[in-house]
C-alpha positions as CSV (number, residue, x, y, z in Angstrom):
1,M,131.3,118.6,95.6
2,R,129.4,120.4,98.2
3,E,127.6,122.5,95.5
4,R,126.5,119.3,93.7
5,Q,125.2,117.8,97.0
6,S,123.5,121.0,97.8
7,A,121.9,121.2,94.4
8,R,120.8,117.6,94.7
9,E,119.2,118.2,98.1
10,C,117.4,121.2,96.7
11,R,116.1,119.2,93.7
12,R,115.0,116.4,96.0
13,A,113.3,118.9,98.4
14,R,111.4,120.6,95.4
15,E,110.3,117.2,94.0
16,F,109.0,116.0,97.4
17,E,107.2,119.4,98.0
18,A,105.6,119.1,94.5
19,F,104.5,115.5,95.3
20,V,103.0,116.6,98.8
21,A,101.2,119.5,97.3
22,G,99.5,117.3,94.8
23,A,98.8,114.2,97.0
24,A,98.5,115.6,100.6
25,G,94.6,116.1,100.4
26,R,93.8,112.6,99.3
27,L,96.4,111.0,101.7
28,L,95.0,113.1,104.6
29,H,91.6,111.9,103.7
30,T,92.8,108.2,103.6
31,A,94.5,108.8,107.0
32,T,91.3,110.2,108.4
33,L,89.3,107.3,107.3
34,L,91.9,104.9,108.8
35,T,91.9,106.6,112.2
36,G,88.1,107.0,112.2
37,E,88.1,110.7,112.9
38,P,85.0,112.6,111.6
39,P,85.5,114.4,108.4
40,G,85.5,118.2,108.4
41,A,86.8,118.2,112.0
42,P,90.4,118.7,113.1
43,A,92.1,115.3,112.7
44,P,95.3,115.3,114.8
45,V,95.7,111.6,114.9
46,A,95.3,111.3,111.0
47,E,97.8,114.2,110.6
48,E,100.3,112.5,112.9
49,L,99.9,109.2,110.9
50,L,100.4,111.0,107.6
51,T,103.4,112.9,108.9
52,V,105.1,109.7,109.9
53,A,104.3,108.1,106.4
54,L,105.6,111.2,104.6
55,S,108.7,111.4,106.6
56,R,109.5,107.9,105.8
57,T,108.7,108.4,102.1
58,Y,111.1,111.4,102.1
59,A,113.8,109.4,103.7
60,Y,113.4,106.8,101.0
61,W,112.9,109.4,98.2
62,D,116.3,108.9,96.4
63,R,115.7,105.1,96.2
64,L,112.3,105.2,94.6
65,R,113.8,104.9,91.1
66,G,110.6,104.9,89.0
67,E,108.4,103.7,92.0
68,D,105.2,105.8,92.4
69,P,105.7,108.0,95.5
70,Y,102.0,107.9,96.2
71,D,102.1,104.0,96.4
72,R,105.1,104.2,98.7
73,T,103.4,106.7,101.0
74,R,100.2,104.6,101.0
75,Q,102.4,101.6,102.0
76,E,103.9,103.6,104.8
77,L,100.6,104.8,105.9
78,A,99.2,101.3,106.1
79,A,102.3,100.1,107.9
80,E,102.2,102.9,110.5
81,F,98.5,102.4,111.0
82,T,99.0,98.6,111.5
83,R,101.9,99.3,114.0
84,T,99.7,101.8,116.0
85,A,96.4,100.0,115.5
86,R,95.8,99.7,119.3
87,R,95.4,103.5,119.4
88,H,92.8,103.4,116.7
89,R,90.1,101.2,118.5
90,R,88.5,104.1,120.4
91,P,85.3,105.5,118.5
92,R,86.0,109.1,117.4
93,G,82.7,109.7,115.6
94,G,83.9,109.1,112.0
95,L,82.3,107.1,109.4
96,L,84.3,103.9,109.8
97,D,85.2,104.2,113.5
98,R,82.9,101.2,114.5
99,L,85.1,98.9,112.4
100,P,88.0,97.0,113.9
101,P,91.3,98.5,112.6
102,Q,92.2,95.6,110.3
103,E,88.8,95.7,108.6
104,R,89.0,99.4,108.4
105,L,92.4,99.2,106.7
106,V,91.3,96.6,104.2
107,L,88.0,98.4,103.4
108,V,90.0,101.8,102.9
109,L,92.6,100.2,100.7
110,R,90.2,98.2,98.6
111,L,87.4,100.6,98.1
112,Y,88.6,104.1,98.7
113,E,92.2,103.7,97.4
114,G,91.2,101.1,94.8
115,V,94.1,98.6,95.6
116,A,93.6,95.3,94.1
117,E,92.9,92.4,96.5
118,E,96.1,90.6,95.7
119,Q,98.1,93.8,96.3
120,T,96.4,94.5,99.6
121,A,97.1,91.0,100.7
122,A,100.8,91.4,99.8
123,L,100.9,94.7,101.5
124,L,99.4,93.4,104.6
125,G,101.1,90.0,104.6
126,L,97.8,88.2,104.6
127,P,96.3,85.6,102.2
128,A,94.1,87.0,99.4
129,E,91.1,85.0,100.8
130,R,91.6,86.6,104.2
131,V,91.5,90.1,102.7
132,H,88.4,89.2,100.7
133,A,86.6,87.9,103.9
134,L,87.7,91.1,105.9
135,C,86.4,93.4,103.1
136,L,83.1,91.5,102.9
137,R,82.6,91.6,106.8
138,A,83.5,95.3,106.8
139,I,81.0,96.0,103.9
140,A,78.3,94.0,105.8
141,E,78.9,95.8,109.0
142,M,78.7,99.3,107.3
143,R,75.4,98.2,105.7
144,S,74.0,97.2,109.1
145,I,75.2,100.4,110.7
146,R,73.5,102.4,107.8
147,R,70.3,100.5,108.2
148,S,70.1,101.0,112.0
149,T,70.7,104.7,111.7
150,A,68.4,105.4,108.7
151,P,65.3,107.3,109.5
152,P,62.1,105.4,109.1
153,A,60.6,105.8,105.6
154,A,57.4,107.9,105.4
155,S,54.3,105.9,104.4
156,P,52.8,106.8,100.9
157,G,50.2,109.6,101.3
158,A,51.6,110.6,104.7
159,G,51.3,114.3,105.1
160,A,48.6,114.6,102.4
161,V,45.8,116.9,103.5
162,A,42.3,115.5,103.1
163,P,39.8,117.7,101.3
């Protein structure tokens, strides 16, 4: 009996390790976008967020039964981010850090993760129209940030040397 249980635990651990080895990079990038930490720098808040999501996925591993573990982990990541949203308001220098947490979450799920509007709404417990509005507002904000930080365009002929 113990041998079977031990073998099952080993198999479970190997399956989970294989999943993490394949998905951890993308999931960490998603967590980094959510927390607003700058890319390429250490991201301790994103790592903590991902660790919690992965631990919850591992605890649920035997009950997945055909469910995609990546989707499950993404759900856990979104849920944990929502629970701790007050900690993610402080600007950290990342691309999305100027957005409020809910807009950031919707933008990341919709555009980076490619989750359908209806699925995002169900995941967050919001009406689809609200998700749509949040996404549009976040996109508009990102465009305005991009315009305000873009260097002025050089005028045609500028820098040309007169004969």
